All heavy atoms as an XYZ file, in Angstrom:
689
protein
N      79.933    125.796     97.976
C      80.071    126.142     96.556
C      78.975    127.145     96.194
O      77.833    127.042     96.662
C      79.973    124.940     95.653
C      81.283    124.313     95.673
S      81.242    122.936     94.373
C      80.690    121.697     95.354
N      79.212    128.081     95.420
C      78.216    129.110     94.963
C      77.361    128.485     93.827
O      77.944    127.738     92.899
C      78.915    130.324     94.594
N      76.179    128.785     93.788
C      75.221    128.323     92.794
C      75.599    128.911     91.472
O      76.067    130.005     91.288
C      73.871    128.761     93.215
C      73.905    129.439     94.427
C      75.367    129.505     94.763
N      75.472    128.108     90.307
C      75.694    128.604     89.003
C      74.604    129.545     88.661
O      73.549    129.828     89.294
C      75.876    127.553     88.009
C      77.078    126.802     88.278
O      78.161    127.199     88.808
O      77.095    125.519     87.893
N      74.645    130.200     87.358
C      73.723    131.117     86.915
C      72.308    130.434     86.821
O      71.283    131.097     87.148
C      74.020    131.693     85.574
C      75.248    132.525     85.607
O      75.529    133.136     86.611
O      75.874    132.612     84.484
N      72.291    129.133     86.557
C      70.911    128.413     86.467
C      70.428    128.052     87.740
O      69.429    127.315     87.844
C      70.919    127.402     85.452
C      71.975    126.253     85.774
O      72.714    126.455     86.830
O      71.851    125.347     84.908
N      71.247    128.192     88.928
C      70.746    127.807     90.119
C      71.277    126.392     90.566
O      71.071    126.054     91.735
N      71.899    125.841     89.774
C      72.321    124.452     90.176
C      73.863    124.575     90.663
O      74.556    125.601     90.473
C      72.503    123.478     88.862
O      73.433    124.059     87.969
C      71.042    123.276     88.377
N      74.186    123.596     91.391
C      75.540    123.570     92.023
C      76.418    122.594     91.197
O      76.043    121.508     90.925
C      75.507    123.092     93.426
C      74.889    124.025     94.422
C      74.906    123.567     95.802
N      74.165    124.534     96.659
C      74.675    125.452     97.434
N      76.052    125.605     97.343
N      73.990    126.245     98.263
N      77.589    123.155     90.645
C      78.452    122.384     89.967
C      79.389    121.651     90.860
O      80.133    122.425     91.581
C      79.062    123.303     88.860
C      79.885    122.469     87.803
C      80.485    123.403     86.820
O      80.753    124.684     87.148
N      80.556    123.004     85.598
N      79.589    120.401     90.594
C      80.562    119.672     91.484
C      82.024    119.847     90.741
O      82.211    119.767     89.598
C      80.320    118.165     91.437
C      78.981    117.768     92.183
S      79.090    118.231     93.950
C      80.358    117.096     94.522
N      82.840    120.313     91.575
C      84.292    120.508     91.092
C      85.022    119.216     91.043
O      85.305    118.733     92.117
C      85.057    121.596     91.954
C      86.280    122.093     91.406
C      86.962    123.149     92.185
C      88.079    123.483     91.546
N      88.809    124.605     92.394
N      85.279    118.771     89.944
C      86.085    117.452     89.871
C      87.565    117.713     89.895
O      88.030    118.640     89.417
C      85.670    116.846     88.595
C      84.282    116.394     88.321
C      83.937    115.095     89.090
O      84.746    114.423     89.381
N      82.649    115.094     89.585
N      88.195    116.748     90.673
C      89.622    116.904     90.659
C      90.294    116.284     89.528
O      89.743    115.160     88.900
C      90.155    116.030     91.962
C      91.358    116.555     92.556
C      91.598    115.939     93.908
C      92.706    116.587     94.618
N      93.197    115.963     95.774
N      91.267    116.780     88.941
C      91.920    116.263     87.736
C      92.572    115.049     88.068
O      93.146    114.731     89.180
C      92.881    117.301     87.258
C      92.484    118.527     86.645
C      93.546    119.329     85.917
N      94.880    119.077     86.462
C      95.895    119.672     86.071
N      95.768    120.687     85.246
N      97.163    119.428     86.408
N      92.458    113.955     87.026
C      93.173    112.719     87.402
C      94.635    112.985     87.465
O      95.191    113.881     87.039
C      92.777    111.901     86.051
C      91.755    112.794     85.355
C      91.779    114.091     85.838
N      95.232    112.013     88.147
C      96.606    112.168     88.513
C      97.552    112.157     87.172
O      98.524    113.019     87.190
C      97.095    111.095     89.320
C      96.582    110.962     90.778
C      97.181    109.758     91.647
C      96.721    112.257     91.579
N      97.177    111.430     86.146
C      97.843    111.259     84.974
C      97.874    112.706     84.295
O      98.722    112.847     83.383
C      97.541    110.243     84.053
C      96.202    110.241     83.510
N      95.060    109.950     84.018
C      95.836    110.705     82.187
C      94.142    110.173     83.342
N      94.635    110.722     82.082
N      96.937    113.534     84.454
C      96.863    114.853     83.975
C      97.651    115.920     84.772
O      98.021    117.044     84.334
C      95.481    115.393     83.850
C      94.530    114.521     83.145
C      94.331    115.069     81.613
N      93.335    114.333     81.074
C      93.337    114.258     79.732
N      94.058    115.102     79.094
N      92.396    113.519     79.142
N      98.083    115.594     85.915
C      98.804    116.490     86.787
C     100.386    116.182     86.690
O     101.102    117.079     87.176
C      98.462    116.240     88.299
C      97.014    116.602     88.567
C      96.619    116.344     89.898
O      97.400    116.574     90.879
N      95.352    115.817     90.210
N     100.756    115.047     86.176
C     102.256    114.760     86.123
C     102.479    114.556     84.552
O     101.954    113.656     83.994
C     102.532    113.486     86.969
C     103.998    113.146     86.920
C     102.073    113.694     88.381
N     103.665    115.177     84.076
C     104.011    115.122     82.768
C     104.623    113.704     82.717
O     105.372    113.186     83.477
C     104.911    116.091     82.291
N     104.594    113.129     81.497
C     105.291    111.791     81.191
C     106.774    111.786     81.401
O     107.299    110.794     81.932
C     105.034    111.353     79.733
C     105.637    110.105     79.268
C     105.413    109.778     77.813
N     106.151    108.657     77.378
C     105.934    107.405     77.578
N     104.657    107.124     78.017
N     106.694    106.414     77.078
N     107.472    112.908     81.171
C     108.806    112.938     81.314
C     109.221    112.757     82.777
O     110.375    112.444     82.976
C     109.358    114.252     80.803
C     108.879    115.455     81.428
C     109.475    116.638     81.062
N     108.813    117.851     81.585
C     109.007    119.050     81.313
N     109.722    119.376     80.192
N     108.405    120.010     82.010
N     108.313    112.989     83.767
C     108.621    112.860     85.115
C     108.253    111.425     85.553
O     109.056    110.730     86.250
C     107.863    113.804     85.942
C     108.297    115.356     85.700
C     107.427    116.175     85.033
C     109.536    115.664     86.005
C     107.848    117.561     84.855
C     109.977    116.991     85.669
C     109.136    117.858     85.198
O     109.592    119.247     84.911
N     107.119    110.935     85.336
C     106.628    109.620     85.842
C     107.332    108.448     85.122
O     107.666    107.473     85.810
C     105.073    109.437     85.676
C     104.508    109.475     84.410
C     103.784    110.255     83.801
C     104.403    108.262     83.508
N     103.219    109.845     82.591
C     103.600    108.515     82.449
C     104.977    106.883     83.613
C     103.422    107.796     81.370
C     104.765    106.032     82.517
C     103.881    106.454     81.492
N     107.843    108.590     83.941
C     108.574    107.509     83.225
C     109.902    107.208     83.847
O     110.438    106.196     83.682
C     108.592    108.023     81.769
C     109.026    106.643     80.848
C     109.810    108.916     81.465
C     107.881    105.816     80.668
N     110.405    108.087     84.737
C     111.682    107.961     85.309
C     111.507    106.996     86.682
O     112.380    106.743     87.227
C     112.300    109.341     85.747
C     112.707    110.213     84.678
C     113.215    111.473     85.145
C     113.397    112.449     84.048
N     113.759    113.740     84.532
N     110.242    106.860     87.067
C     110.011    106.135     88.361
C     109.542    104.681     88.010
O     108.936    104.476     87.030
C     108.879    106.851     89.044
C     109.157    107.988     89.638
C     109.578    109.298     89.134
C     109.344    108.368     91.034
N     109.812    110.155     89.884
C     109.687    109.642     91.209
C     109.096    107.582     92.147
C     109.813    110.223     92.372
C     109.296    108.140     93.417
C     109.700    109.470     93.490
N     109.907    103.848     89.004
C     109.551    102.398     89.031
C     108.075    102.383     89.496
O     107.601    103.109     90.280
C     110.372    101.628     90.123
C     109.898    100.361     90.516
C     110.141     99.215     89.746
C     109.200    100.304     91.698
C     109.595     97.927     90.200
C     108.818     98.925     92.294
C     109.022     97.897     91.369
O     108.539     96.708     91.787
N     107.236    101.432     88.893
C     105.858    101.180     89.262
C     105.771    100.071     90.188
O     106.054     99.031     89.878
C     104.985    101.093     87.989
S     103.243    100.860     88.445
N     105.263    100.438     91.457
C     105.136     99.313     92.374
C     103.919     98.442     92.052
O     103.929     97.292     92.569
C     104.951     99.963     93.686
C     104.336    101.414     93.320
C     105.014    101.654     91.974
N     103.002     98.725     91.318
C     101.817     97.952     90.961
C     102.138     96.824     89.950
O     101.779     95.723     90.110
C     100.694     98.814     90.636
C      99.460     97.899     90.433
C      98.219     98.823     90.745
N      97.029     98.002     90.506
C      95.796     98.571     90.381
N      95.642     99.925     90.402
N      94.824     97.795     90.224
N     102.659     97.269     88.846
C     102.868     96.413     87.798
C     104.420     96.097     87.554
O     104.697     95.189     86.594
C     102.354     96.886     86.448
S     103.094     98.404     85.779
N     105.246     96.527     88.377
C     106.734     96.376     88.324
C     107.375     96.909     87.135
O     108.315     96.296     86.686
C     107.047     94.962     88.674
O     106.586     93.937     87.647
C     106.475     94.308     90.010
N     106.772     97.879     86.477
C     107.304     98.398     85.345
C     108.603     99.178     85.613
O     108.559     99.988     86.649
C     106.384     99.314     84.545
N     109.786     98.967     85.031
C     110.891     99.505     85.280
C     110.965    100.961     84.844
O     110.115    101.373     84.034
C     112.106     98.782     84.536
N     111.881    101.791     85.420
C     111.930    103.184     84.858
C     112.295    103.179     83.353
O     113.094    102.524     82.882
C     113.121    103.750     85.653
C     113.078    103.043     86.895
C     112.648    101.638     86.521
N     111.589    104.038     82.717
C     111.757    104.101     81.147
C     110.750    103.249     80.415
O     110.605    103.249     79.157
N     109.980    102.416     81.187
C     108.946    101.496     80.526
C     107.617    101.999     80.988
O     107.335    102.491     81.997
C     109.064    100.116     81.006
C     110.384     99.486     80.768
C     110.754     99.172     79.264
C     111.966     98.668     79.079
N     112.315     98.336     77.721
N     106.554    101.746     80.118
C     105.156    102.051     80.298
C     104.613    100.954     81.312
O     105.094     99.829     81.243
C     104.349    102.058     78.937
C     104.660    103.266     78.091
O     104.893    104.310     78.687
O     104.592    103.084     76.904
N     103.418    101.418     81.963
C     102.809    100.458     82.814
C     101.957     99.512     81.964
O     101.667     99.771     80.941
C     101.885    101.301     83.721
S     102.554    102.093     85.088
N     102.009     98.314     82.576
C     101.268     97.256     81.867
C      99.916     96.989     82.623
O      99.720     97.434     83.842
C     101.900     95.895     81.817
O     102.321     95.475     83.140
C     103.263     96.091     80.831
N      98.910     96.347     82.026
C      97.762     96.042     82.715
C      97.960     94.966     83.631
O      98.356     93.788     83.360
C      96.656     95.504     81.675
C      96.305     96.862     80.677
C      95.407     95.296     82.400
C      95.519     96.351     79.536
N      97.673     95.335     84.935
C      98.013     94.325     86.035
C      96.820     93.764     86.673
O      96.634     93.736     87.849
C      98.912     95.028     87.012
N      95.923     93.193     85.754
C      94.550     92.658     86.320
C      94.745     91.165     86.409
O      93.650     90.408     86.640
C      93.514     93.168     85.434
C      93.701     92.522     83.964
O      94.597     91.895     83.670
O      92.886     92.813     83.044
N      95.865     90.596     86.263
C      96.087     89.071     86.438
C      95.976     88.369     85.163
O      96.057     87.157     85.163
N      95.699     89.036     84.043
C      95.496     88.279     82.722
C      96.851     87.744     82.151
O      96.983     86.883     81.420
C      94.937     89.214     81.754
O      95.683     90.293     81.495
C      93.476     89.480     82.206
N      98.013     88.472     82.511
C      99.274     88.191     82.049
C      99.475     88.423     80.608
O     100.408     87.850     79.949
N      98.710     89.245     80.080
C      98.908     89.553     78.612
C     100.017     90.484     78.187
O     100.611     90.493     77.214
C      97.516     90.168     77.924
O      97.361     91.343     78.643
C      96.391     89.103     78.036
N     100.275     91.392     79.298
C     101.479     92.326     79.060
C     100.928     93.446     78.272
O     101.799     94.175     77.700
N      99.693     93.689     78.040
C      99.290     94.975     77.317
C      99.589     96.119     78.032
O      99.586     96.194     79.320
C      97.839     94.794     77.026
C      97.291     93.717     76.170
O      98.167     93.198     75.341
O      96.200     93.178     76.298
N     100.027     97.206     77.309
C     100.382     98.534     77.805
C      99.093     99.254     78.319
O      98.073     99.170     77.532
C     101.183     99.260     77.010
C     102.505     98.599     76.534
C     103.333     99.536     75.521
C     103.407     98.311     77.818
N      99.192    100.124     79.261
C      98.017    100.897     79.701
C      98.189    102.192     78.981
O      99.292    102.633     78.684
C      98.122    101.168     81.339
C      97.809     99.962     82.021
C      98.108    100.225     83.592
N      97.363    101.499     84.074
C      96.262    101.664     84.602
N      95.551    100.674     84.806
N      95.667    102.907     85.080
N      97.032    102.900     78.936
C      97.037    104.208     78.167
C      97.600    105.262     79.210
O      98.198    106.208     78.747
C      95.594    104.515     77.748
C      95.050    103.740     76.660
C      93.977    102.867     76.802
C      95.792    103.749     75.435
C      93.659    102.213     75.796
C      95.260    103.042     74.342
C      94.124    102.290     74.481
O      93.662    101.443     73.518
N      97.250    105.039     80.432
C      97.813    106.011     81.564
C      98.549    105.133     82.543
O      98.266    104.012     82.750
C      96.559    106.616     82.178
C      95.940    107.551     81.220
C      95.629    105.832     82.851
N      99.451    105.750     83.246
C     100.237    105.028     84.414
C      99.324    104.722     85.569
O      98.424    105.474     85.708
C     101.310    105.948     84.639
C     100.878    107.233     84.290
C      99.925    107.084     83.148
N      99.834    103.824     86.473
C      99.078    103.620     87.630
C      99.284    104.748     88.516
O     100.224    105.514     88.660
C      99.676    102.288     88.276
C      99.332    101.112     87.616
N     100.239    100.268     86.885
C      98.057    100.346     87.493
C      99.618     99.290     86.400
N      98.297     99.291     86.742
N      98.215    104.908     89.421
C      98.291    106.037     90.459
C      99.408    105.851     91.425
O      99.957    106.846     91.914
C      96.874    106.218     91.048
C      95.784    106.668     90.202
O      96.068    107.265     89.115
O      94.589    106.650     90.620
N      99.659    104.531     91.698
C     100.757    104.312     92.691
C     102.060    104.848     92.167
O     102.900    105.066     92.966
C     100.796    102.845     92.945
C      99.607    102.250     93.637
C      98.510    101.912     92.835
O      98.528    102.071     91.547
O      97.494    101.234     93.442
N     102.311    104.835     90.831
C     103.513    105.456     90.314
C     103.403    107.038     90.307
O     104.597    107.626     90.366
C     103.644    104.948     88.821
C     104.879    105.188     88.156
C     104.901    104.494     86.814
N     106.273    104.421     86.283
C     106.577    103.739     85.151
N     105.602    103.289     84.494
N     107.727    103.773     84.801
N     102.205    107.593     90.354
C     102.148    109.086     90.193
C     102.201    109.810     91.462
O     102.636    110.740     91.637
C     100.978    109.392     89.371
C     100.939    108.937     87.889
C      99.592    109.230     87.332
C     102.132    109.447     87.097
N     101.482    109.151     92.464
C     101.275    109.728     93.821
C     102.653    110.232     94.432
O     102.726    111.399     95.067
C     100.659    108.768     94.642
C     100.067    109.595     95.938
C      99.071    110.669     95.577
O      98.114    110.449     94.825
N      99.385    111.856     95.998
N     103.735    109.435     94.467
C     104.950    109.755     95.091
C     105.444    111.199     94.484
O     106.033    111.984     95.265
C     105.930    108.790     95.027
C     105.096    107.576     94.635
C     103.901    107.993     94.067
N     105.356    111.437     93.127
C     105.803    112.555     92.561
C     104.991    113.749     93.061
O     105.519    114.819     93.442
C     105.651    112.533     90.903
C     106.568    111.192     90.536
C     106.035    113.613     90.222
C     106.331    110.801     89.059
N     103.595    113.616     93.026
C     102.850    114.568     93.618
C     103.026    115.019     95.017
O     103.107    116.155     95.557
C     101.449    114.329     93.354
C     100.917    114.293     91.921
C      99.472    113.623     91.824
C     100.952    115.526     91.181
N     103.292    113.952     95.876
C     103.654    114.102     97.265
C     104.983    114.927     97.459
O     105.057    115.949     98.209
C     103.781    112.821     98.082
C     102.565    112.116     98.079
O     101.441    112.744     97.835
O     102.546    110.994     98.428
N     105.972    114.592     96.545
C     107.241    115.469     96.609
C     106.982    117.051     96.245
O     107.541    117.844     96.815
C     108.195    114.866     95.558
C     108.964    113.643     96.052
C     110.131    113.322     95.202
O     110.128    113.623     94.041
N     110.903    112.282     95.658
N     106.221    117.108     95.221
C     105.874    118.488     94.961
C     105.248    119.200     96.003
O     105.479    120.514     96.103
C     104.982    118.483     93.726
C     105.512    118.227     92.384
C     104.536    118.294     91.302
N     105.026    117.783     89.932
C     104.366    117.695     89.046
N     103.032    118.034     88.946
N     104.836    117.309     87.782
N     104.208    118.624     96.650
C     103.530    119.337     97.713
C     104.520    119.553     98.911
O     104.406    120.599     99.495
C     102.444    118.364     98.165
C     101.584    119.173     99.112
C     100.386    118.173     99.541
O      99.741    117.685     98.598
O     100.126    118.003    100.864
N     105.399    118.729     99.145
C     106.402    118.982    100.308
C     107.226    120.080     99.860
O     107.658    120.798    100.840
C     107.019    117.734    100.435
N     107.671    120.203     98.646
C     108.583    121.367     98.280
C     107.801    122.686     98.326
O     108.438    123.669     98.662
C     109.014    121.116     96.911
C     110.297    120.368     96.591
C     110.909    120.391     95.461
N     109.974    120.291     94.278
C     109.885    119.218     93.443
N     110.711    118.242     93.578
N     109.031    119.151     92.517
N     106.557    122.653     98.106
C     105.718    123.894     97.965
C     105.433    124.374     99.473
O     105.181    125.585     99.718
C     104.362    123.704     97.221
C     104.825    123.700     95.789
C     103.465    123.366     94.994
O     102.336    123.083     95.576
N     103.498    123.229     93.583
N     105.345    123.393    100.411
C     105.089    123.819    101.774
C     106.260    124.491    102.421
O     107.371    123.950    102.352
C     104.765    122.478    102.652
C     103.399    122.633    103.268
C     103.129    121.365    104.017
N     102.710    120.184    103.267
C     103.224    119.035    103.274
N     104.013    118.594    104.379
N     102.989    118.021    102.436
N     106.056    125.694    102.997
C     107.210    126.340    103.624
C     107.639    125.556    104.784
O     106.787    125.002    105.556
C     106.688    127.693    103.910
C     105.213    127.590    104.006
C     104.852    126.488    103.145
N     108.981    125.589    105.153
C     109.472    125.043    106.275
C     109.028    125.677    107.521
O     108.775    126.965    107.516
C     110.992    124.985    106.236
N     108.634    125.019    108.612
C     108.119    125.502    109.823
C     109.392    126.337    110.489
O     110.359    125.608    110.740
C     107.603    124.417    110.738
N     108.975    127.554    110.855
C     110.166    128.289    111.570
C     109.776    128.415    112.978
O     108.604    128.727    113.364
C     110.223    129.631    110.906
C     110.798    129.522    109.571
C     111.041    130.872    108.734
N     111.577    131.925    109.774
C     111.872    133.130    109.402
N     111.461    133.502    108.257
N     112.304    134.052    110.199
N     110.778    128.344    113.860
C     110.554    128.583    115.338
C     110.440    130.112    115.483
O     111.049    130.980    114.830
C     111.617    128.108    116.022
O     111.597    128.393    117.401
N     109.486    130.441    116.353
C     109.263    131.893    116.733
C     110.532    132.509    117.260
O     110.759    133.687    117.200
C     108.032    132.167    117.526
C     108.193    131.379    118.865
C     107.851    130.126    119.233
C     108.686    131.983    120.071
N     108.121    129.880    120.388
C     108.619    131.002    121.062
C     109.179    133.273    120.420
C     108.998    131.262    122.452
C     109.557    133.480    121.675
C     109.424    132.535    122.729
N     111.364    131.803    117.859
C     112.680    132.234    118.393
C     113.705    132.502    117.367
O     114.622    133.321    117.508
C     113.197    131.210    119.540
C     112.336    131.169    120.630
C     112.932    130.143    121.742
N     112.250    130.257    122.896
C     112.857    130.417    124.061
N     114.102    130.296    124.239
N     112.060    130.429    125.190
N     113.590    131.906    116.323
C     114.659    132.062    115.190
C     114.416    133.232    114.389
O     115.048    133.435    113.396
C     114.834    130.714    114.484
O     113.832    130.548    113.696
N     113.308    134.101    114.673
C     112.972    135.132    113.802
C     113.691    136.414    114.021
O     113.116    137.476    113.740
C     111.414    135.319    113.822
N     114.813    136.254    114.708
C     115.488    137.520    115.079
C     116.277    138.190    113.915
O     116.908    137.876    113.238
C     116.446    137.312    116.283
C     115.610    137.169    117.475
C     116.567    137.147    118.660
N     115.734    137.064    119.816
C     116.293    137.257    121.024
N     117.515    137.415    121.161
N     115.555    137.151    122.063
């Protein structure tokens, strides 16, 4: 990383997963961590059993969506022989 104007190095933080996936996409998925059905918000799954809703979904619910996006963006491997 290049130094900033004041000579310090700024750490580049990765955006949280819930900022990378819009609600309209993740709400369609089942949550494996808290067993929230599609169309339902995630609940706090810390063992309290209160059923309180989380402000953000679990990462386990979001990661498959990001993995699918990444797979679609990666070009398919082409054989050098099929390039005729």
